[in-house]
Residue, then its C-alpha position, 0 to 999 in steps of 0.5 A: m570399746e569405741p575410742r572417745p574423741i579428744c578436744p583439739n584445744c586441751r587434749a582432754f577426752i570428751s563425749r561425742a555428743d559434746r558441742v563445747c568442751p566441758y574442760c576448756e569451753f572450746e567450741l567443737a561445733p562450727r557456727p556462722k562467722g561474724n565480725s566477732d570471729t576475727a580472732r578465730v579466723i586468724s588463729g585458724l591460719l596456724p597449722q594444727d594436729g602436729q604440723i608445726t614441727n614439719y613446717i619448721l623442718a621444711v623451712n630449715l631444709f629450704i634455707y639449707m638448700a638455698m645456702a648450698i646453691f649459693n655456697q657452690e656458685n659463689i664461694n671458691g671451693g664451696g660445696f653442698s655438704s659443708m657451708n663456708g663461714v662467709t655463706l653462713f654470715l651472709f645468710g644471717a649467722k650469729e656474729p656478736g660484733y655485727i649484732f652489737h652494732g645493730e644487726w639484732w635480727r641475726l639472733v632470730t635468723a641464726g636458728f634456721l641455719h646449719a653448717s653441714l649436712i650432719h648438722i642439719g641431719m642431727n638437729s632435724w632428727s631431734l626436732y622430728n622426735l621432740g617437736p610433736q610431743v611439745e606440740e601435743a602438750f602445749g598446742a600449736g600456737r604455744m609451741l611455736v612461741i616457745y620454740l622461737a623465743s627460746s631459740t632467740l634467747g639461746f643466741l642472745a646468751s651465745t652473743l653475750f658469752s661466745p665470740s664465735l660465729s654460730v648457727g643451728a636449731s639446737a637452741g630452739i630444740f633445747g628450749l623444747v626440752g626446757a618446756m617439757i621440764a616445766f610441763g612435768i613440774h606442772q603435772r602432779g603425780a607419777f606422770g609429772s614426775y616421770i616427764k620431769s625426770a626424763y627430760i632433765g635426764t635428756a638435757v643433762i646427757s645432751l649437754l655433757m655429750t656436746s661439752f666434748i665437741s669444740q665447735i658446739d655452742n653450749f651457751a646457745h644450748l643453755g640459753g635455749l634451755a632456760g628460755g624454753f623453761g621460762a617461756a613454758y611458764i609464761v604461756g601456760h597450758p591449754r587445759f587451764a585456758q579458755a578457748r578465746q585465750e588459746r586463739y590468742w596464743s595461736i595469733a601470737g604464734l603467727a606473729m612470731a612466725g611473721i617476725v621470722v619472715v621480717c628478719f630474713v627479709i632484712q638480712l636479705l637486704a643487708t646481704l645485697k648491700y654487702l655484695r654490692s660493696 
């Protein structure tokens, strides 16, 4: 039997003859572009088909390499496998005292920093396995909104309840787990129950395991988990949205990515100021 195509917007099975998805009204056939296609063109800048996770992994690795070079060249005894606290601070780690005094962007930048090769390795493995599942369930734009919002909320919770310097993608990863729990609750029947139970189990086991490691920031994990669950309810599911709505969520994802870039630019300017003083 010849496999049926899948709608790139809602992931429903469709006919090869369909030019508009019968479930979400997503236009499958190209049409001439006009002024009314601005949203479509902008949303098309967002990578599709499971690529968002790879982009996040690449950004994390690039920033780690930049930190490692800085660590080796500017920190006495600094190396490649483990980052000095000064390096983490200068690159935008969560530091409550500075956040409370106006450096709010650290809530965003901290989610892309890692303290060691083991740290980035474990988080990259988790994100590599989990990210595509969330992206398939919610679509690229919504997944990016969920990930960045939950990471920021995770470090906000950490700022409020933990005085320690903190970094890592795990707040956003727990946010993706929370999103899949919400996805399972939305789905009816055995499939939804399986998804919900599986990811609740993942969250509980992960939190229990990390509770025995003193340097792990479980406040960020809990904040990210709650943030991802809440964000998933807010963004909804592509299957219940019109094509125009989905394009706007893609634009929202691009806007969130733009905020991340702005936050790192602000941190760079702040770092240059610190180094001159």
